[in-house]
matplotlib code that plots the C-alpha trace (Angstrom):
import matplotlib.pyplot as plt

x = [0.0, 1.5, 1.4, 4.2, 4.4, 5.6, 2.6, -0.4, -3.6, -2.1, -5.1, -7.2, -9.7, -12.4, -13.0, -16.0, -14.8, -10.9, -8.4, -4.8, -3.2, -2.7, -0.8, -1.5, -0.3, -1.2, 2.0, 4.4, 2.8, 3.7, 1.3, 0.5, -3.0, -3.8, -5.8, -6.5, -7.2, -4.7, -2.8, -4.4, -3.3, 0.3, 0.9, 0.3, -0.5, 2.7, 4.8, 7.8, 6.4, 7.4, 5.2, 7.0, 5.3, 4.7, 1.9, 0.9, -1.4, -4.4, -5.0, -6.3, -4.6, -6.5, -5.4, -2.0, -1.2, -0.9, 1.8, 0.5, -2.0, -3.5, -6.9, -7.8, -10.2, -8.3, -10.0, -8.1, -5.1, -3.1, -1.1, 0.8, 3.6, 4.6, 5.4, 6.5, 4.4, 5.2, 6.4, 3.3, 0.9, 1.1, -1.8, -4.9, -5.9, -4.9, -7.7, -6.6, -8.9, -9.7, -11.7, -13.0, -11.7, -13.4, -15.5, -15.0, -11.9, -9.3, -7.3, -4.0, -1.9, 1.6, 0.1, -2.9, -6.4, -8.1, -11.3, -13.5, -15.4, -17.8, -18.6, -16.7, -17.7, -17.8, -15.4, -14.0, -11.8, -10.4, -8.6, -5.5, -4.6, -3.9, -2.2, 0.6, 4.4, 6.7, 8.4, 7.9, 4.7, 3.0, -0.1, -1.5, -5.0, -6.7, -9.6, -11.8, -13.9, -15.9, -18.4, -19.5, -20.9, -24.5, -23.6, -22.3, -22.9, -20.5, -21.6, -20.5, -17.4, -17.7, -18.8, -17.6, -12.9, -13.2, -14.7, -18.0, -21.0, -21.8, -20.1, -16.3, -12.6, -12.7, -11.2, -10.6, -9.2, -8.0, -9.4, -9.2, -6.8, -5.7, -4.8, -4.0, -5.8, -5.0, -7.4, -7.6, -9.1, -12.8, -13.7, -16.1, -16.8, -20.1, -22.0, -25.7, -26.6, -30.0, -30.5, -33.3, -32.8, -36.9, -35.7, -32.0, -30.5, -29.0, -29.6, -26.3, -26.5, -23.2, -21.5, -18.9, -16.8, -15.8, -17.5, -18.2, -20.4, -21.0, -18.8, -19.8, -19.9, -19.6, -21.0, -19.8, -20.4, -18.5, -19.7, -17.2, -15.1, -17.5, -18.8, -22.6, -23.8, -22.3, -24.3, -23.7, -24.7, -23.7, -23.4, -25.2, -24.9, -23.3, -24.6, -26.4, -28.5, -28.1, -29.3, -27.2, -28.8, -27.6, -27.7, -26.7, -29.0, -26.7, -28.7, -26.7, -27.9, -27.3, -23.9, -23.9, -22.6, -22.0, -21.0, -20.6, -17.8, -18.3, -16.3, -17.2, -15.2, -15.4, -14.7, -13.5, -13.3, -9.5, -8.8, -8.4, -11.0, -11.2, -11.6, -13.5, -13.4, -16.2, -19.2, -22.4, -25.2, -28.1, -31.0, -34.2, -35.8, -39.2, -41.5, -44.6, -46.7, -44.9, -42.1, -38.4, -38.1, -35.2, -35.2, -38.9, -37.5, -38.5, -35.5, -35.0, -32.7, -30.4, -28.6, -25.6, -25.2, -21.8, -19.9, -16.9, -14.0, -10.7, -7.9, -5.3, -6.9, -10.1, -12.7, -9.8, -9.2, -5.5, -5.7, -8.0, -7.2, -9.3, -12.3, -13.4, -12.5, -15.0, -17.6, -16.3, -16.5, -20.0, -21.1, -19.7, -21.5, -25.0, -25.3, -26.2, -25.4, -25.2, -26.2, -23.3, -24.2, -23.9, -20.8, -20.1, -18.3, -15.0, -16.0, -14.0, -16.0, -19.0, -17.2, -16.5, -19.9, -20.8, -18.1, -19.0, -23.2, -23.6, -26.3, -26.1, -28.1, -26.4, -26.5, -25.7, -23.6, -26.3, -25.5, -24.4, -26.6, -29.3, -32.5, -34.7, -34.7, -35.0, -31.9, -30.2, -30.9, -28.4, -25.5, -27.3, -28.6, -25.3, -23.5, -26.2, -26.4, -22.8, -23.1, -26.0, -24.1, -20.9, -22.7, -25.6, -24.1, -23.3, -25.7, -25.4, -26.4, -30.7, -31.8, -31.0, -31.6, -30.6, -31.1, -30.7, -32.9, -33.1, -34.3, -34.6, -32.6, -32.4, -36.2, -36.6, -37.9, -36.7, -38.4, -40.3, -40.1, -36.4, -37.0, -39.6, -37.7, -34.7, -37.0, -38.9, -35.5, -34.4, -36.6, -36.2, -32.9, -33.2, -36.8, -35.6, -34.6, -36.3, -35.9, -36.6, -36.7, -35.4, -34.1, -36.0, -37.5, -38.9, -40.6, -42.8, -42.7, -41.2, -41.3, -40.8, -41.1, -38.4, -38.0, -34.9, -35.5, -33.2, -34.9, -33.1, -35.9, -37.0, -40.2, -41.4, -39.4, -41.9, -44.9, -44.8, -44.9, -47.0, -50.6, -49.2, -49.7, -53.5, -53.7, -53.9, -52.2, -48.7, -46.4, -44.7, -42.2, -43.2, -46.6, -47.5, -44.6, -44.9, -47.6, -47.7, -49.4, -49.6, -45.5, -43.0, -41.8, -38.5, -36.0, -33.2, -31.5, -31.9, -29.6, -26.6, -26.1, -23.2, -20.4, -16.7, -15.6, -11.9, -13.3, -15.1, -13.9, -16.1, -16.2, -17.6, -20.5, -23.4, -27.4, -29.1, -27.7, -24.6, -25.3, -23.5, -22.2, -21.3, -24.2, -26.5, -25.5, -26.5, -29.5, -30.5, -29.0, -30.9, -33.8, -34.4, -33.7, -35.8, -38.8, -37.7, -37.2, -40.6, -42.3, -44.3, -45.0, -41.0, -39.0, -35.7, -33.8, -30.7, -28.3, -26.2, -23.4, -20.7, -17.7, -16.8, -15.3, -13.6, -15.3, -18.8, -18.4, -21.4, -20.1, -19.9, -16.0, -13.8, -12.4, -9.4, -11.4, -11.5, -14.0, -16.3, -18.2, -17.9, -18.9, -20.7, -23.1, -23.9, -24.2, -26.6, -28.6, -28.8, -29.1, -32.3, -35.4, -37.4, -40.9, -41.6, -39.1, -39.8]
y = [-0.1, 3.4, 6.1, 8.8, 11.7, 13.2, 12.6, 15.0, 13.4, 10.2, 9.0, 6.3, 7.5, 5.1, 5.1, 2.6, 0.0, -0.8, -3.1, -2.8, -4.0, -0.4, 2.4, 6.0, 7.4, 11.2, 13.4, 14.6, 13.4, 14.7, 17.4, 19.1, 21.4, 20.6, 23.1, 21.7, 18.9, 17.3, 15.3, 11.6, 12.4, 13.2, 9.9, 11.4, 8.4, 6.2, 5.1, 6.7, 10.3, 12.6, 15.8, 18.9, 20.1, 19.2, 19.0, 17.9, 15.4, 14.7, 19.6, 20.6, 22.7, 26.2, 25.5, 26.9, 23.6, 22.0, 24.1, 24.9, 27.8, 28.3, 29.6, 30.4, 27.6, 24.3, 22.7, 19.4, 18.1, 15.2, 13.6, 11.0, 9.0, 5.4, 3.3, 0.0, -3.3, -4.7, -8.7, -10.0, -8.3, -11.0, -13.4, -11.3, -8.4, -4.7, -2.4, 1.4, 3.6, 7.3, 9.7, 12.2, 13.7, 16.7, 16.0, 13.3, 10.9, 8.3, 6.4, 3.9, 1.8, 1.3, 2.9, 0.3, 2.1, 0.9, 2.8, 5.9, 8.0, 10.3, 13.0, 14.8, 14.6, 10.5, 7.7, 4.9, 2.6, -0.1, -4.0, -3.0, -6.7, -7.3, -4.4, -4.4, -5.7, -6.8, -3.7, -0.7, 0.5, 4.0, 5.4, 8.1, 10.5, 12.6, 14.6, 17.1, 19.7, 22.0, 24.1, 26.4, 23.3, 23.0, 19.4, 18.7, 19.8, 22.4, 23.4, 27.0, 26.7, 29.8, 29.8, 33.4, 33.8, 35.4, 34.2, 36.2, 36.6, 33.5, 30.9, 30.6, 29.2, 26.4, 22.5, 20.3, 17.2, 15.2, 16.6, 13.3, 10.6, 8.4, 4.7, 0.9, -1.7, -5.7, -8.0, -11.6, -13.2, -13.0, -10.4, -8.5, -5.3, -3.3, -3.3, -1.7, -1.3, -0.3, -0.4, -1.6, -0.2, -1.3, -4.9, -5.2, -5.7, -4.7, -5.9, -5.9, -6.4, -8.0, -7.8, -10.1, -10.1, -13.1, -16.6, -17.1, -20.1, -22.0, -20.0, -17.9, -14.7, -13.6, -10.4, -9.4, -6.5, -5.0, -2.1, -0.4, -3.4, -6.3, -9.1, -8.0, -9.7, -12.2, -14.1, -16.0, -16.6, -19.6, -17.2, -18.5, -15.5, -12.0, -10.3, -12.2, -10.4, -11.3, -10.2, -9.5, -9.5, -7.2, -8.6, -4.6, -2.0, 1.8, 4.2, 7.4, 10.1, 14.1, 14.7, 11.6, 9.0, 5.5, 3.5, 0.0, -1.7, -4.5, -7.2, -9.0, -11.8, -13.7, -18.0, -19.6, -23.2, -22.3, -20.3, -17.5, -15.3, -11.4, -9.2, -5.6, -3.2, -1.1, 0.9, 1.5, 3.3, 2.4, 5.1, 5.6, 8.6, 9.6, 12.4, 12.7, 15.6, 18.8, 17.2, 15.4, 12.4, 10.8, 7.7, 8.8, 11.9, 15.5, 16.6, 20.2, 21.1, 23.8, 23.4, 25.7, 26.2, 24.6, 25.4, 22.7, 24.8, 26.0, 28.9, 26.8, 23.6, 24.6, 21.9, 19.6, 19.9, 20.5, 17.9, 15.2, 17.6, 20.4, 18.7, 17.2, 20.8, 22.5, 20.6, 21.3, 25.0, 24.4, 22.1, 25.7, 28.1, 25.8, 24.3, 20.3, 19.7, 21.3, 21.5, 20.1, 22.7, 22.3, 19.3, 16.1, 16.4, 14.1, 10.6, 11.4, 14.6, 12.4, 9.5, 12.4, 13.8, 9.7, 10.1, 13.3, 12.8, 15.8, 15.4, 16.1, 16.4, 15.0, 17.4, 17.5, 19.8, 20.6, 24.4, 24.7, 21.5, 22.6, 20.4, 22.5, 19.0, 15.4, 14.7, 16.2, 12.7, 11.2, 13.4, 13.8, 10.5, 8.2, 10.0, 10.6, 7.4, 6.8, 9.3, 7.8, 4.0, 5.7, 7.3, 5.1, 3.7, 6.9, 7.2, 11.3, 11.2, 12.1, 13.3, 13.4, 16.9, 16.1, 20.1, 23.4, 26.2, 25.2, 28.5, 29.4, 28.8, 31.3, 32.1, 28.4, 26.5, 23.8, 20.5, 18.9, 15.5, 15.7, 16.6, 14.2, 11.4, 12.1, 12.1, 8.2, 7.3, 8.2, 7.1, 3.7, 3.1, 4.6, 4.3, 4.9, 9.1, 11.7, 13.6, 17.8, 17.3, 20.7, 22.8, 26.4, 26.5, 25.5, 22.0, 19.3, 16.4, 16.3, 15.2, 18.6, 22.0, 24.1, 27.8, 30.1, 34.0, 36.4, 39.1, 41.0, 42.2, 40.4, 41.4, 41.7, 37.6, 36.6, 38.1, 36.1, 33.4, 33.8, 33.0, 29.3, 28.8, 29.2, 27.4, 30.5, 30.9, 29.0, 31.0, 30.2, 32.1, 30.7, 30.5, 30.3, 27.4, 25.5, 24.5, 23.3, 20.5, 19.6, 18.5, 18.9, 22.9, 24.5, 27.6, 25.7, 29.2, 32.6, 34.6, 35.4, 38.8, 40.7, 41.1, 41.4, 44.9, 43.8, 43.4, 46.0, 46.3, 46.5, 42.4, 41.6, 39.9, 39.1, 39.2, 42.6, 45.8, 45.2, 45.9, 49.2, 47.1, 44.0, 44.8, 45.1, 42.2, 39.7, 41.8, 40.6, 37.5, 36.5, 38.0, 36.0, 33.0, 33.2, 33.4, 30.3, 28.7, 29.9, 28.3, 25.4, 24.3, 24.5, 21.2, 23.5, 26.5, 26.9, 30.2, 31.0, 30.1, 28.3, 30.6, 33.6, 32.2, 34.4, 37.4, 35.9, 37.3, 36.4, 33.5, 33.5, 32.9, 34.0, 32.0, 30.8, 29.8, 32.4, 33.6, 37.0, 37.1, 35.5, 31.9, 31.6, 34.3, 32.5, 29.3, 30.8, 31.8, 29.0, 26.2, 27.1, 25.4, 24.8, 25.0, 22.0, 20.1, 17.1]
z = [-0.5, -1.0, 1.3, 0.4, 2.3, -0.5, -2.9, -3.4, -1.6, -0.9, 0.9, 0.2, -2.4, -2.3, 1.8, 1.7, -0.3, 0.7, -0.2, 0.8, -2.6, -4.7, -6.0, -5.7, -9.0, -8.1, -8.4, -11.2, -14.9, -18.3, -20.1, -22.5, -24.0, -27.3, -28.2, -32.1, -30.2, -33.0, -30.5, -31.4, -35.0, -33.5, -31.9, -28.4, -27.0, -28.1, -25.6, -27.2, -27.2, -24.6, -23.4, -23.0, -19.5, -16.0, -13.7, -10.4, -10.3, -9.5, -9.6, -12.8, -14.8, -13.7, -10.2, -8.1, -7.3, -10.7, -11.4, -14.8, -13.8, -17.2, -16.7, -20.3, -22.5, -22.9, -26.0, -24.7, -22.7, -22.3, -19.5, -19.4, -16.9, -16.5, -13.5, -12.3, -11.7, -8.7, -9.2, -7.2, -9.4, -12.0, -10.3, -10.8, -12.1, -12.1, -12.6, -13.3, -11.7, -11.9, -9.6, -11.9, -15.4, -16.7, -19.5, -22.3, -21.5, -23.4, -21.5, -23.0, -21.7, -23.5, -26.6, -26.8, -26.2, -22.9, -22.9, -23.1, -20.6, -20.7, -17.8, -15.8, -12.4, -11.7, -11.3, -14.0, -14.2, -16.5, -16.8, -17.8, -17.4, -20.9, -21.7, -19.3, -19.5, -16.7, -15.3, -16.8, -18.3, -19.8, -18.7, -21.6, -20.9, -23.3, -21.7, -23.9, -22.1, -23.5, -21.5, -23.7, -26.1, -23.9, -24.4, -20.8, -17.2, -16.1, -12.6, -11.4, -14.1, -15.9, -19.5, -19.9, -20.0, -16.4, -13.6, -13.0, -10.3, -9.0, -11.7, -11.0, -12.4, -14.7, -14.1, -16.6, -17.0, -14.2, -10.5, -8.5, -7.6, -10.2, -8.6, -9.4, -7.6, -7.8, -7.6, -8.1, -11.3, -9.8, -7.6, -5.9, -7.6, -5.9, -2.8, -2.8, 1.3, 2.5, 6.5, 8.6, 12.2, 12.5, 11.9, 13.3, 10.6, 6.9, 3.2, 1.0, -2.6, -3.9, -7.5, -8.5, -11.5, -12.6, -12.4, -8.8, -9.4, -6.2, -3.9, -0.9, 0.0, 3.6, 5.4, 9.0, 11.0, 13.7, 16.1, 18.5, 17.1, 18.6, 16.2, 15.9, 12.6, 9.8, 7.0, 3.9, 0.8, -1.9, -5.1, -8.9, -10.7, -11.0, -7.9, -4.7, -1.9, 1.9, 4.5, 7.9, 11.4, 14.0, 17.7, 18.6, 17.0, 17.2, 15.2, 13.0, 14.0, 13.6, 14.9, 16.1, 13.6, 15.7, 13.1, 11.8, 10.4, 7.4, 5.9, 2.7, 1.4, -1.5, -0.1, -3.5, -4.2, -5.2, -2.5, -4.3, -3.0, -2.1, 0.3, 1.2, 4.1, 4.4, 6.4, 6.7, 9.3, 10.3, 9.7, 7.8, 6.3, 5.2, 4.5, 7.1, 6.0, 6.1, 8.6, 7.2, 9.6, 10.3, 12.2, 12.8, 14.7, 12.6, 12.1, 11.0, 8.4, 9.3, 6.0, 4.1, 0.7, 0.1, -3.5, -2.7, -4.0, -3.3, -3.5, -4.8, -5.9, -7.6, -7.2, -5.9, -2.3, -1.2, 1.4, 3.0, 6.4, 4.3, 3.0, 6.9, 8.1, 5.5, 7.4, 11.1, 9.7, 9.5, 12.4, 14.2, 12.8, 14.4, 10.5, 10.8, 6.9, 3.7, 0.2, -2.5, -4.8, -8.6, -8.2, -7.2, -4.4, -4.4, -2.3, 0.5, 1.4, 2.2, 4.2, 6.9, 6.6, 7.3, 10.2, 11.7, 11.7, 9.0, 6.3, 2.5, -0.3, -3.6, -6.9, -10.7, -11.7, -14.3, -15.5, -19.0, -20.4, -22.6, -21.2, -24.1, -25.6, -24.6, -26.4, -22.6, -21.3, -23.2, -21.9, -18.3, -17.2, -17.4, -15.5, -13.0, -12.6, -12.1, -9.4, -7.4, -7.7, -6.3, -3.2, -2.8, 0.8, 2.5, 5.5, 5.6, 1.8, 3.2, -0.4, -4.6, -6.3, -9.8, -11.5, -9.4, -10.9, -15.0, -16.7, -19.5, -22.5, -25.3, -24.0, -24.5, -21.8, -20.3, -21.5, -19.0, -20.0, -19.1, -15.3, -15.1, -16.5, -14.4, -11.7, -12.9, -12.9, -9.8, -7.1, -9.5, -8.5, -5.2, -3.4, -0.1, -0.1, -1.4, -4.3, -5.5, -9.1, -9.8, -6.9, -6.7, -10.3, -12.5, -10.6, -13.0, -10.1, -7.4, -3.6, -1.9, -2.9, -2.2, -3.4, -3.5, -1.8, -1.6, -0.1, 2.2, 4.2, 7.2, 7.7, 4.0, 3.8, 7.0, 5.9, 2.2, 4.3, 7.4, 5.6, 5.1, 9.2, 8.8, 5.5, 3.2, 0.1, 0.3, -1.4, -4.9, -6.7, -10.2, -10.5, -14.1, -14.0, -11.4, -8.7, -5.1, -4.7, -1.1, -0.2, 2.3, 1.8, 2.7, 1.4, -0.1, -0.7, 1.1, 2.7, 0.5, 2.0, 0.5, 3.3, 2.8, 3.5, 2.5, -1.4, -2.4, -6.0, -8.6, -9.3, -5.9, -5.9, -4.2, -2.9, -2.4, -0.7, 1.8, 5.8, 6.4, 9.4, 10.8, 13.5, 10.5, 8.9, 12.1, 12.6, 8.7, 8.8, 12.4, 11.2, 8.3, 9.9, 12.5, 10.0, 9.3, 12.2, 13.6, 10.9, 11.4, 7.7, 7.4, 7.7, 6.8, 5.5, 2.8, 3.6, 0.7, 1.6, 3.9, 2.3, 0.0, -3.9, -5.8, -6.4, -4.6, -1.1, 0.7, 2.4, 6.4, 6.0, 3.6, 0.3, 2.5, 5.5, 7.6, 10.3, 9.1, 12.6, 15.7, 14.7, 18.4, 17.2, 14.1, 15.6, 18.8, 16.0, 13.8, 16.7, 18.1, 18.1, 15.5, 15.4, 13.2, 15.1, 17.5]

ax = plt.figure().add_subplot(projection="3d")
ax.plot(x, y, z, "-o")
ax.set_aspect("equal")
plt.show()
């Protein structure tokens, strides 16, 4: 297992599916920008071709940490490096993993194409066993990216030369860890977890790659080091289902994770089995009238908008500690979760959310994708389903939100069928979590009716939601485009109060008028937040936002993660009991 202190991001990148035999390929790679997308014709993938530049993976070339810092548009980029195959990696399969490459990627090993992947936010891997040779081997990676095409989700990556408003510096190419993994000829490839605390058990669906007919899969659960359950099942196909009864029930709750360890093993008749380490959290989520219940308890969601950007790494956190720190900052402000906004976050962020009892909503980076025709489904659904599969088992993840603010494009309205189909597919893939079709607007079919409201005046903010308390009119920002049908209701973006006295230039951006003083800020923040805490039909809120990002200065912390206010003051306001809470 490779954990060298000189490697950037040396930690294991997939903490819910761990094997001991792996090699981290982060660090120095050869690099070249291919503006004309002609590198294939020029033989860049061949072993003998040397790229002239250098880049530090897994940081994108736009970032400081990459060593490149090229922030103009790049039509395509190339990467290259060699590695030495360990002598003991000869009796199984070798898998080459990429955490994420933005956007369209092709990979070669020793000059032979290993495969292609489309989607800038989801992981992929190739079995490269047949392409390897003893000793030195060469990997080449080609990535195309066009955030202006309308044919790919870009999230908050700017489609203009400059970062502007709430769109920021772009990310091109590799931006998550690259690694090699050694597995047996027949191995455990994936798992789906459904926890069932009411029946003191956990249900597993385990996938097996290769011919394991007649073999057995065993799952053993542990709590605080103590064995608390085990089950085995005979393999008769590419996947098996088994239920592990638990002798002890410990619930995963907000602020109190109580995670179980899980050991999976493939027990083969020839003795060449496989073993994987994982974990799970026992918890349930359900909607009940206007309440959102976690483990049958009404929990008010004190969420904050997290953009997942970093000054020196852009999309990529500079360290694993930085991922954890963002959650700890949020908890210190009295929030209990976040909307992971317009981006599929790194798996290790979700790992820390699991570990710290922090609620998260999974969202895709839909901005930039033209959804005015059903053609968008071919660009959206495959990546969305990959992301769902990657993140399904995380107990911290309590809901899905595939789209955010689906505005008209060049005067053309969204194709409602796109949102409806994505909603229905999401529900089929995961019936255990609620789904918001498109946060803010324009709803088509949704389990939760959420709005974005950046009114900066606490009095008018309160007045528009007051009639709801007595069964009167429910406020709807776009009544001509979306209809409220009695669903649970919350304001999933509010505030966005423009405040950073140190950044007053014309490029800075926020919502509404700037407060004149820190005291005025706190009065506005408390006034707006109290409206939502005191409303008996609101199950949560989401404040915009946790930290500044480039020119957007409405964070509670600065972009370099320094507090703008005394965190204890924000914590006091946020943590007061809400009207809907048990």
